[in-house]
All heavy atoms as an XYZ file, in Angstrom:
770
protein
N     -11.270    -27.085     13.209
C     -10.215    -26.166     13.466
C      -9.341    -26.735     14.572
O      -9.855    -27.220     15.561
C     -10.778    -24.835     13.944
C     -11.313    -23.915     12.891
S     -12.952    -24.217     12.219
C     -13.964    -24.754     13.505
N      -8.049    -26.639     14.378
C      -7.146    -27.058     15.432
C      -6.210    -25.905     15.740
O      -5.973    -25.039     14.913
C      -6.363    -28.304     15.025
O      -5.482    -28.010     13.979
N      -5.726    -25.920     16.956
C      -4.854    -24.846     17.394
C      -3.701    -25.472     18.152
O      -3.889    -26.390     18.940
C      -5.628    -23.903     18.297
C      -4.828    -22.729     18.724
C      -5.702    -21.732     19.458
N      -4.841    -20.746     20.018
C      -5.011    -20.184     21.190
N      -6.046    -20.467     21.907
N      -4.163    -19.306     21.626
N      -2.502    -24.963     17.900
C      -1.346    -25.427     18.642
C      -0.394    -24.264     18.822
O      -0.560    -23.211     18.229
C      -0.658    -26.587     17.930
C      -0.155    -26.261     16.546
C       0.456    -27.474     15.871
O       0.515    -28.554     16.425
N       0.929    -27.305     14.666
N       0.613    -24.435     19.639
C       1.591    -23.392     19.883
C       2.953    -23.872     19.410
O       3.342    -25.010     19.648
C       1.638    -23.044     21.370
O       2.429    -21.914     21.577
N       3.647    -22.987     18.730
C       4.967    -23.265     18.181
C       6.009    -22.719     19.144
O       5.915    -21.574     19.572
C       5.087    -22.571     16.827
C       6.409    -22.571     16.112
C       6.667    -23.976     15.569
C       6.378    -21.586     14.962
N       6.990    -23.511     19.504
C       8.053    -23.047     20.385
C       9.340    -23.010     19.576
O       9.762    -24.018     19.024
C       8.197    -23.970     21.594
C       6.952    -24.016     22.414
N       6.567    -22.988     23.238
C       5.975    -24.938     22.500
C       5.421    -23.295     23.817
N       5.028    -24.474     23.377
N       9.966    -21.832     19.513
C      11.154    -21.669     18.673
C      12.097    -20.689     19.337
O      11.671    -19.656     19.853
C      10.751    -21.161     17.287
C      11.922    -20.993     16.360
C      12.431    -22.076     15.666
C      12.529    -19.763     16.199
C      13.523    -21.949     14.839
C      13.621    -19.625     15.366
C      14.115    -20.713     14.689
O      15.190    -20.577     13.872
N      13.368    -20.989     19.327
C      14.383    -20.080     19.844
C      15.255    -19.674     18.667
O      15.778    -20.498     17.950
C      15.241    -20.773     20.926
C      16.327    -19.836     21.411
C      14.362    -21.237     22.078
N      15.388    -18.383     18.435
C      16.175    -17.868     17.322
C      15.661    -16.493     16.950
O      14.802    -15.932     17.621
N      16.196    -15.929     15.861
C      15.741    -14.595     15.475
C      14.535    -14.683     14.546
O      14.202    -15.735     14.023
C      16.889    -13.779     14.863
C      17.363    -14.342     13.542
O      16.559    -14.668     12.686
N      18.671    -14.454     13.373
N      13.862    -13.544     14.338
C      12.613    -13.504     13.573
C      12.814    -13.938     12.123
O      11.941    -14.578     11.541
C      12.000    -12.116     13.645
N      13.942    -13.605     11.533
C      14.183    -13.975     10.137
C      14.271    -15.494     10.010
O      13.667    -16.094      9.123
C      15.454    -13.294      9.593
C      15.221    -11.774      9.523
C      15.831    -13.846      8.228
C      16.454    -10.972      9.242
N      15.015    -16.133     10.920
C      15.101    -17.594     10.914
C      13.731    -18.209     11.152
O      13.367    -19.200     10.524
C      16.057    -18.096     12.001
C      17.512    -17.808     11.697
O      17.839    -17.535     10.523
O      18.326    -17.858     12.640
N      12.972    -17.628     12.068
C      11.649    -18.149     12.405
C      10.740    -18.132     11.186
O      10.129    -19.142     10.854
C      11.035    -17.336     13.544
C       9.610    -17.708     13.941
C       9.539    -19.153     14.406
C       9.117    -16.771     15.023
N      10.645    -16.996     10.501
C       9.742    -16.922      9.351
C      10.210    -17.854      8.232
O       9.394    -18.502      7.590
C       9.571    -15.480      8.832
O      10.837    -14.939      8.483
C       8.922    -14.590      9.867
N      11.501    -17.944      8.016
C      12.022    -18.842      6.977
C      11.689    -20.291      7.320
O      11.280    -21.062      6.441
C      13.527    -18.655      6.811
N      11.853    -20.664      8.581
C      11.528    -22.036      9.007
C      10.045    -22.332      8.859
O       9.658    -23.420      8.428
C      11.964    -22.267     10.457
C      13.426    -22.592     10.578
O      14.023    -23.143      9.677
N      14.012    -22.236     11.705
N       9.202    -21.376      9.243
C       7.754    -21.567      9.132
C       7.361    -21.739      7.673
O       6.614    -22.652      7.323
C       6.993    -20.387      9.766
C       7.151    -20.415     11.291
C       5.510    -20.435      9.383
C       6.654    -19.158     11.981
N       7.866    -20.874      6.810
C       7.516    -20.950      5.387
C       7.979    -22.270      4.784
O       7.242    -22.907      4.020
C       8.104    -19.756      4.634
C       7.405    -18.448      4.976
C       8.079    -17.271      4.297
C       7.397    -15.966      4.680
N       8.044    -14.799      4.045
N       9.182    -22.703      5.126
C       9.698    -23.972      4.605
C       8.854    -25.152      5.106
O       8.544    -26.074      4.356
C      11.161    -24.160      5.005
N       8.469    -25.099      6.369
C       7.647    -26.177      6.930
C       6.288    -26.227      6.255
O       5.802    -27.293      5.887
C       7.476    -25.983      8.433
C       6.800    -27.178      9.089
C       6.553    -26.929     10.529
N       5.636    -25.798     10.607
C       4.823    -25.572     11.608
N       4.807    -26.352     12.640
N       4.019    -24.555     11.604
N       5.662    -25.062      6.061
C       4.359    -25.021      5.397
C       4.454    -25.573      3.975
O       3.599    -26.340      3.538
C       3.799    -23.601      5.384
C       3.320    -23.059      6.730
C       2.975    -21.572      6.610
C       2.133    -23.845      7.256
N       5.490    -25.172      3.266
C       5.674    -25.665      1.906
C       5.833    -27.190      1.924
O       5.234    -27.894      1.111
C       6.889    -25.013      1.263
C       7.059    -25.378     -0.190
C       8.196    -24.608     -0.828
O       9.172    -24.248     -0.180
N       8.062    -24.349     -2.115
N       6.595    -27.702      2.872
C       6.798    -29.143      2.988
C       5.526    -29.897      3.355
O       5.407    -31.090      3.080
N       4.578    -29.195      3.969
C       3.309    -29.810      4.350
C       2.233    -29.639      3.280
O       1.067    -29.945      3.522
C       2.835    -29.236      5.690
C       3.737    -29.640      6.843
C       3.344    -29.007      8.169
O       2.309    -28.307      8.241
O       4.081    -29.208      9.145
N       2.635    -29.123      2.117
C       1.710    -29.057      0.987
C       0.933    -27.770      0.828
O       0.001    -27.705      0.021
N       1.298    -26.733      1.571
C       0.637    -25.436      1.392
C       1.252    -24.765      0.162
O       2.447    -24.478      0.135
C       0.793    -24.569      2.642
C      -0.004    -25.076      3.808
C       0.545    -25.973      4.709
C      -1.320    -24.679      3.994
C      -0.192    -26.458      5.783
C      -2.067    -25.159      5.060
C      -1.504    -26.048      5.956
N       0.428    -24.536     -0.851
C       0.938    -24.017     -2.120
C       1.025    -22.492     -2.153
O       1.794    -21.934     -2.922
C       0.073    -24.520     -3.278
O      -1.283    -24.195     -3.043
N       0.251    -21.822     -1.336
C       0.292    -20.362     -1.247
C       0.708    -20.007      0.177
O       0.062    -20.423      1.144
C      -1.090    -19.776     -1.551
O      -1.113    -18.390     -1.276
N       1.809    -19.261      0.313
C       2.307    -18.876      1.634
C       2.584    -17.377      1.608
O       3.369    -16.897      0.791
C       3.581    -19.655      1.996
C       3.292    -21.161      1.980
C       4.127    -19.200      3.356
C       4.524    -22.030      2.045
N       1.903    -16.645      2.494
C       2.032    -15.186      2.545
C       2.362    -14.741      3.963
O       1.909    -15.348      4.933
C       0.723    -14.512      2.106
C       0.285    -14.850      0.695
C       1.186    -14.276     -0.380
O       1.855    -13.249     -0.121
O       1.240    -14.861     -1.469
N       3.121    -13.646      4.061
C       3.423    -13.034      5.355
C       2.708    -11.685      5.408
O       2.767    -10.907      4.448
C       4.926    -12.837      5.514
C       5.332    -12.265      6.847
C       6.838    -12.192      7.024
O       7.569    -12.906      6.301
O       7.281    -11.420      7.888
N       2.026    -11.413      6.518
C       1.269    -10.180      6.684
C       1.782     -9.414      7.894
O       2.200    -10.016      8.888
C      -0.222    -10.483      6.868
C      -0.832    -11.163      5.677
C      -0.921    -12.557      5.618
C      -1.303    -10.433      4.594
C      -1.469    -13.191      4.513
C      -1.847    -11.054      3.486
C      -1.932    -12.438      3.452
O      -2.467    -13.074      2.360
N       1.719     -8.096      7.805
C       2.100     -7.204      8.907
C       0.971     -6.192      9.056
O       0.924     -5.193      8.342
C       3.429     -6.523      8.587
C       3.963     -5.684      9.732
O       3.251     -5.506     10.746
O       5.100     -5.197      9.616
N       0.022     -6.474      9.952
C      -1.175     -5.647     10.093
C      -1.077     -4.745     11.317
O      -0.446     -5.094     12.318
C      -2.418     -6.534     10.189
C      -2.694     -7.271      8.886
O      -2.332     -6.753      7.807
O      -3.266     -8.374      8.943
N      -1.731     -3.601     11.226
C      -1.672     -2.597     12.277
C      -2.682     -2.880     13.386
O      -3.689     -3.552     13.169
C      -1.920     -1.188     11.706
O      -3.201     -1.169     11.071
C      -0.860     -0.807     10.691
N      -2.397     -2.336     14.543
C      -3.244     -2.519     15.724
C      -4.691     -2.138     15.415
O      -4.955     -1.105     14.792
C      -2.720     -1.677     16.878
N      -5.600     -2.982     15.837
C      -7.025     -2.709     15.700
C      -7.614     -2.957     14.321
O      -8.828     -2.836     14.148
N      -6.795     -3.319     13.351
C      -7.326     -3.589     12.017
C      -8.294     -4.769     12.096
O      -8.043     -5.759     12.774
C      -6.186     -3.903     11.042
C      -6.620     -3.944      9.600
C      -5.451     -3.959      8.631
O      -4.288     -3.841      9.048
O      -5.732     -4.103      7.424
N      -9.434     -4.629     11.418
C     -10.472     -5.659     11.483
C     -10.753     -6.217     10.094
O     -10.735     -5.491      9.099
C     -11.747     -5.087     12.078
N     -11.015     -7.504     10.052
C     -11.353     -8.198      8.818
C     -12.731     -8.820      9.021
O     -12.912     -9.681      9.873
C     -10.307     -9.273      8.501
C      -8.929     -8.704      8.321
C      -8.068     -8.585      9.403
C      -8.520     -8.252      7.082
C      -6.808     -8.038      9.247
C      -7.255     -7.705      6.913
C      -6.399     -7.591      7.994
N     -13.689     -8.372      8.225
C     -15.057     -8.871      8.362
C     -15.134    -10.340      7.947
O     -14.212    -10.885      7.328
C     -16.022     -8.028      7.533
O     -15.663     -8.076      6.169
N     -16.245    -10.954      8.266
C     -16.415    -12.385      8.008
C     -16.193    -12.702      6.527
O     -16.722    -12.023      5.651
C     -17.805    -12.846      8.445
C     -17.952    -14.349      8.394
C     -19.259    -14.822      8.974
O     -20.307    -14.546      8.354
O     -19.226    -15.454     10.036
N     -15.410    -13.723      6.292
C     -15.070    -14.150      4.931
C     -14.627    -15.605      4.987
O     -14.525    -16.186      6.062
C     -13.955    -13.256      4.356
C     -12.668    -13.348      5.110
N     -12.461    -12.714      6.324
C     -11.527    -14.029      4.849
C     -11.241    -12.976      6.755
N     -10.650    -13.786      5.883
N     -14.358    -16.168      3.823
C     -13.812    -17.524      3.771
C     -12.775    -17.602      2.664
O     -12.536    -16.623      1.957
C     -14.911    -18.577      3.607
C     -15.649    -18.481      2.276
O     -15.219    -17.720      1.383
O     -16.676    -19.148      2.123
N     -12.153    -18.759      2.537
C     -11.114    -18.993      1.533
C     -11.386    -20.337      0.866
O     -11.929    -21.250      1.493
C      -9.729    -19.006      2.187
C      -9.399    -17.734      2.882
N      -8.853    -16.645      2.250
C      -9.577    -17.360      4.179
C      -8.683    -15.664      3.117
N      -9.124    -16.066      4.296
N     -10.972    -20.499     -0.387
C     -11.254    -21.738     -1.108
C     -10.472    -22.952     -0.605
O     -10.900    -24.084     -0.773
C     -10.886    -21.418     -2.557
C      -9.949    -20.267     -2.477
C     -10.327    -19.503     -1.246
N      -9.321    -22.711      0.025
C      -8.498    -23.828      0.481
C      -8.317    -23.848      1.988
O      -8.602    -22.866      2.680
N      -7.846    -24.986      2.497
C      -7.500    -25.086      3.916
C      -6.392    -24.090      4.227
O      -5.459    -23.927      3.432
C      -6.996    -26.492      4.257
C      -8.077    -27.559      4.139
O      -9.272    -27.212      4.202
O      -7.715    -28.739      3.989
N      -6.483    -23.438      5.391
C      -5.472    -22.465      5.788
C      -4.852    -22.815      7.128
O      -5.491    -23.434      7.971
C      -6.080    -21.066      5.933
C      -6.360    -20.377      4.647
C      -6.578    -18.887      4.875
O      -7.159    -18.473      5.859
N      -6.082    -18.092      3.957
N      -3.611    -22.392      7.301
C      -2.962    -22.416      8.607
C      -2.392    -21.024      8.835
O      -1.652    -20.492      8.021
C      -1.854    -23.454      8.666
C      -1.158    -23.446     10.048
C      -0.238    -24.620     10.245
N      -1.024    -25.853     10.175
C      -0.522    -26.997      9.737
N       0.720    -27.091      9.345
N      -1.286    -28.077      9.695
N      -2.755    -20.428      9.982
C      -2.247    -19.108     10.381
C      -1.259    -19.320     11.521
O      -1.546    -20.051     12.464
C      -3.390    -18.219     10.864
C      -4.477    -18.026      9.846
S      -5.867    -17.074     10.523
C      -5.124    -15.471     10.590
N      -0.100    -18.649     11.437
C       0.927    -18.755     12.471
C       1.370    -17.348     12.843
O       1.828    -16.584     11.991
C       2.126    -19.592     11.990
C       1.659    -20.974     11.528
C       3.185    -19.699     13.084
C       2.719    -21.792     10.821
N       1.249    -16.990     14.112
C       1.611    -15.648     14.584
C       3.104    -15.599     14.896
O       3.618    -16.424     15.646
C       0.783    -15.255     15.822
C       1.232    -13.907     16.372
C      -0.704    -15.229     15.482
N       3.786    -14.603     14.303
C       5.220    -14.415     14.494
C       5.488    -13.302     15.509
O       6.424    -13.380     16.303
C       5.908    -14.083     13.145
C       7.383    -13.808     13.329
C       5.690    -15.208     12.154
N       4.660    -12.254     15.486
C       4.814    -11.145     16.438
C       3.451    -10.530     16.695
O       2.635    -10.428     15.779
C       5.775    -10.090     15.897
C       6.123     -9.016     16.951
C       7.088     -7.996     16.453
N       6.336     -7.103     15.558
C       6.885     -6.341     14.624
N       8.175     -6.384     14.419
N       6.150     -5.567     13.875
N       3.192    -10.130     17.928
C       1.935     -9.476     18.253
C       0.843    -10.480     18.571
O       1.105    -11.582     19.042
N      -0.400    -10.070     18.275
C      -1.538    -10.934     18.586
C      -2.724    -10.595     17.703
O      -2.761     -9.542     17.058
C      -1.935    -10.770     20.060
O      -2.388     -9.451     20.300
N      -3.694    -11.504     17.704
C      -4.932    -11.293     16.972
C      -6.005    -12.196     17.546
O      -5.698    -13.170     18.241
C      -4.746    -11.560     15.472
C      -4.461    -13.006     15.131
S      -3.966    -13.349     13.416
C      -5.081    -12.419     12.466
N      -7.251    -11.859     17.268
C      -8.372    -12.713     17.648
C      -9.079    -13.115     16.367
O      -9.454    -12.258     15.559
C      -9.345    -11.985     18.591
C      -8.642    -11.671     19.924
C     -10.591    -12.841     18.835
C      -9.451    -10.814     20.854
N      -9.240    -14.412     16.174
C      -9.943    -14.944     15.011
C     -11.231    -15.578     15.529
O     -11.194    -16.435     16.413
C      -9.088    -16.000     14.260
C      -9.856    -16.562     13.075
C      -7.768    -15.393     13.815
N     -12.357    -15.139     14.975
C     -13.646    -15.679     15.383
C     -14.162    -16.646     14.333
O     -14.218    -16.322     13.146
C     -14.662    -14.563     15.601
C     -15.973    -15.080     16.159
C     -16.921    -13.974     16.588
O     -16.457    -12.959     17.135
O     -18.132    -14.147     16.364
N     -14.518    -17.840     14.795
C     -15.038    -18.882     13.916
C     -16.281    -19.464     14.579
O     -16.186    -19.998     15.696
C     -13.997    -20.000     13.679
C     -12.713    -19.423     13.077
C     -14.577    -21.095     12.799
C     -11.570    -20.400     13.008
N     -17.418    -19.324     13.924
C     -18.652    -19.895     14.454
C     -19.000    -19.397     15.844
O     -19.490    -20.162     16.664
N     -18.708    -18.140     16.141
C     -19.006    -17.553     17.437
C     -17.933    -17.775     18.492
O     -17.969    -17.156     19.552
N     -16.963    -18.650     18.226
C     -15.872    -18.900     19.177
C     -14.689    -17.992     18.853
O     -14.272    -17.899     17.694
C     -15.438    -20.354     19.111
N     -14.168    -17.327     19.872
C     -13.015    -16.455     19.682
C     -11.730    -17.211     20.009
O     -11.618    -17.825     21.070
C     -13.135    -15.215     20.557
C     -14.262    -14.307     20.107
C     -14.219    -12.968     20.802
O     -13.517    -12.774     21.778
N     -14.978    -12.028     20.281
N     -10.807    -17.174     19.069
C      -9.497    -17.803     19.221
C      -8.463    -16.700     19.375
O      -8.151    -16.007     18.401
C      -9.164    -18.640     17.989
C     -10.152    -19.760     17.772
O     -10.009    -20.818     18.354
N     -11.169    -19.533     16.958
N      -7.955    -16.501     20.596
C      -6.936    -15.490     20.858
C      -5.575    -16.085     20.516
O      -5.143    -17.064     21.133
C      -6.987    -15.047     22.309
N      -4.922    -15.514     19.520
C      -3.632    -16.017     19.059
C      -2.523    -15.054     19.447
O      -2.654    -13.845     19.270
C      -3.636    -16.192     17.542
C      -4.747    -17.056     16.948
C      -4.632    -17.084     15.433
C      -4.703    -18.460     17.516
N      -1.434    -15.610     19.972
C      -0.260    -14.822     20.327
C       0.958    -15.441     19.644
O       0.823    -16.434     18.927
C      -0.104    -14.766     21.843
C       0.120    -16.120     22.471
C       0.122    -16.038     23.981
C       0.431    -17.335     24.653
N      -0.035    -18.571     24.074
N       2.116    -14.889     19.878
C       3.340    -15.360     19.234
C       3.490    -16.872     19.397
O       3.376    -17.407     20.502
C       4.568    -14.639     19.825
C       5.855    -15.219     19.257
C       4.490    -13.150     19.535
N       3.700    -17.540     18.271
C       3.916    -18.976     18.253
C       2.662    -19.809     18.084
O       2.745    -20.997     17.825
N       1.487    -19.183     18.217
C       0.245    -19.938     18.060
C      -0.060    -20.191     16.588
O       0.244    -19.373     15.728
C      -0.936    -19.193     18.685
C      -0.931    -19.242     20.200
O      -0.179    -20.046     20.778
O      -1.685    -18.460     20.806
N      -0.664    -21.345     16.351
C      -1.093    -21.742     15.009
C      -2.575    -22.058     15.042
O      -3.069    -22.602     16.032
C      -0.341    -22.993     14.556
C       1.150    -22.831     14.520
C       1.858    -24.034     13.935
O       1.222    -24.852     13.236
O       3.053    -24.156     14.180
N      -3.259    -21.735     13.964
C      -4.686    -22.039     13.857
C      -4.965    -22.584     12.467
O      -4.627    -21.937     11.471
C      -5.524    -20.779     14.110
C      -7.038    -20.949     14.028
C      -7.542    -21.855     15.149
C      -7.724    -19.596     14.083
N      -5.561    -23.777     12.396
C      -5.972    -24.366     11.125
C      -7.431    -24.013     10.875
O      -8.272    -24.185     11.765
C      -5.815    -25.883     11.151
C      -4.358    -26.313     11.100
O      -3.517    -25.562     10.607
O      -4.080    -27.427     11.577
N      -7.718    -23.533      9.664
C      -9.077    -23.165      9.276
C      -9.418    -23.940      8.006
O      -8.792    -23.739      6.963
C      -9.197    -21.651      9.022
C      -8.753    -20.858     10.262
C     -10.628    -21.284      8.628
C      -8.686    -19.354     10.048
N     -10.399    -24.846      8.085
C     -10.778    -25.628      6.905
C     -11.316    -24.741      5.770
O     -11.852    -23.657      6.012
C     -11.875    -26.560      7.427
C     -11.666    -26.619      8.900
C     -11.160    -25.263      9.277
N     -11.185    -25.228      4.557
C     -11.688    -24.513      3.375
C     -13.153    -24.134      3.570
O     -13.932    -24.891      4.147
C     -11.532    -25.391      2.135
N     -13.492    -22.951      3.085
C     -14.865    -22.416      3.077
C     -15.461    -22.190      4.471
O     -16.668    -22.046      4.607
C     -15.801    -23.291      2.239
C     -15.418    -23.361      0.784
C     -15.719    -22.059      0.108
N     -15.300    -22.100     -1.292
C     -14.847    -21.047     -1.938
N     -14.779    -19.887     -1.342
N     -14.488    -21.154     -3.189
N     -14.621    -22.140      5.493
C     -15.094    -21.857      6.848
C     -15.131    -20.349      7.051
O     -14.109    -19.675      6.916
C     -14.170    -22.502      7.902
O     -14.177    -23.919      7.705
C     -14.634    -22.175      9.305
N     -16.301    -19.830      7.360
C     -16.451    -18.388      7.599
C     -15.704    -18.017      8.880
O     -15.819    -18.700      9.897
C     -17.927    -18.012      7.747
C     -18.754    -18.319      6.515
C     -18.714    -17.167      5.571
C     -19.700    -17.426      4.441
N     -19.350    -16.720      3.246
N     -14.945    -16.914      8.813
C     -14.217    -16.424      9.978
C     -13.976    -14.922      9.827
O     -14.061    -14.370      8.729
C     -12.890    -17.165     10.153
C     -11.958    -17.031      8.982
N     -12.132    -17.743      7.810
C     -10.865    -16.275      8.801
C     -11.170    -17.423      6.953
N     -10.386    -16.519      7.534
N     -13.726    -14.271     10.942
C     -13.372    -12.857     10.957
C     -12.182    -12.699     11.896
O     -11.837    -13.624     12.637
C     -14.553    -11.998     11.429
O     -14.942    -12.376     12.738
N     -11.547    -11.526     11.871
C     -10.374    -11.326     12.720
C     -10.231     -9.858     13.103
O     -10.666     -8.968     12.369
C      -9.114    -11.796     11.998
N      -9.612     -9.640     14.245
C      -9.216     -8.305     14.666
C      -7.795     -8.396     15.207
O      -7.457     -9.320     15.951
C     -10.191     -7.690     15.695
C      -9.820     -6.248     15.950
C     -10.248     -8.506     16.968
C     -10.920     -5.419     16.555
N      -6.974     -7.446     14.795
C      -5.565     -7.422     15.169
C      -5.420     -6.821     16.566
O      -6.103     -5.868     16.918
C      -4.754     -6.625     14.129
C      -4.937     -7.231     12.723
C      -3.286     -6.553     14.504
C      -4.529     -8.672     12.587
N      -4.516     -7.379     17.355
C      -4.292     -6.943     18.730
C      -3.680     -5.554     18.841
O      -3.309     -4.934     17.831
N      -3.540     -5.051     20.078
C      -3.115     -3.665     20.315
C      -1.684     -3.355     19.899
O      -1.332     -2.185     19.722
C      -3.298     -3.496     21.823
C      -3.266     -4.870     22.385
C      -3.835     -5.762     21.326
N      -0.849     -4.372     19.705
C       0.533     -4.133     19.283
C       0.755     -4.454     17.808
O       1.882     -4.499     17.337
C       1.501     -4.937     20.160
C       1.373     -6.434     20.064
C       0.174     -7.026     20.811
O      -0.422     -6.376     21.683
O      -0.164     -8.171     20.494
N      -0.331     -4.695     17.073
C      -0.209     -5.115     15.682
C       0.080     -6.604     15.625
O       0.149     -7.281     16.662
N       0.258     -7.116     14.416
C       0.501     -8.556     14.287
C       1.224     -8.856     12.983
O       0.826     -8.385     11.917
C      -0.825     -9.312     14.331
S      -0.646    -11.103     14.462
N       2.282     -9.637     13.093
C       2.937    -10.219     11.920
C       2.595    -11.702     11.965
O       2.787    -12.361     12.989
C       4.452    -10.016     11.927
C       4.771     -8.516     11.812
C       5.102    -10.797     10.784
C       6.263     -8.199     11.909
N       2.073    -12.212     10.863
C       1.674    -13.613     10.827
C       1.856    -14.166      9.430
O       1.897    -13.433      8.445
C       0.237    -13.801     11.324
C      -0.814    -13.006     10.571
C      -1.640    -13.607      9.638
C      -0.974    -11.650     10.813
C      -2.603    -12.874      8.960
C      -1.937    -10.907     10.143
C      -2.749    -11.529      9.220
O      -3.700    -10.792      8.537
N       1.968    -15.467      9.369
C       2.148    -16.169      8.099
C       0.932    -17.044      7.878
O       0.449    -17.701      8.804
C       3.438    -17.000      8.127
C       4.656    -16.064      8.308
C       3.577    -17.838      6.853
C       5.945    -16.764      8.587
N       0.437    -17.021      6.643
C      -0.730    -17.832      6.282
C      -0.345    -18.745      5.131
O       0.129    -18.279      4.097
C      -1.927    -16.955      5.876
C      -3.096    -17.825      5.447
C      -2.343    -16.033      7.013
N      -0.552    -20.029      5.332
C      -0.398    -20.998      4.262
C      -1.777    -21.460      3.836
O      -2.670    -21.621      4.675
N      -1.964    -21.617      2.529
C      -3.248    -22.111      2.021
C      -2.995    -23.230      1.017
O      -2.120    -23.130      0.167
C      -4.051    -20.990      1.361
C      -5.425    -21.439      0.912
C      -6.329    -20.294      0.478
O      -5.925    -19.123      0.566
O      -7.450    -20.585      0.038
N      -3.790    -24.288      1.151
C      -3.740    -25.388      0.194
C      -4.788    -25.104     -0.862
O      -5.968    -25.105     -0.566
C      -4.001    -26.724      0.888
C      -2.896    -27.117      1.842
C      -3.130    -28.461      2.479
C      -1.963    -28.835      3.365
N      -2.184    -30.123      4.038
N      -4.331    -24.833     -2.074
C      -5.263    -24.472     -3.147
C      -5.400    -25.592     -4.149
O      -4.611    -26.500     -4.207
C      -4.802    -23.198     -3.872
O      -3.468    -23.370     -4.324
C      -4.880    -22.015     -2.942
């Protein structure tokens, strides 16, 4: 798993469009945008393909192998295929984009 922070100046619409275009250019075949409510929890699960999560607004905590990854606006997290992880959405909710290589 790798984590990095994205620095971008502009409005949210431009930001999401740029993120989606970049993910597509990097070979992510499935790209989805999510808008989850504060405190929403996702139990441990995995995905068939490599994923990259990018936070656009709000925050979330993603747990992988007992390690908690606190993600805020601009943070990115790569999750390898079939890696078990869980998540909880932060107190202000979270808008994030997920790309998956299938």
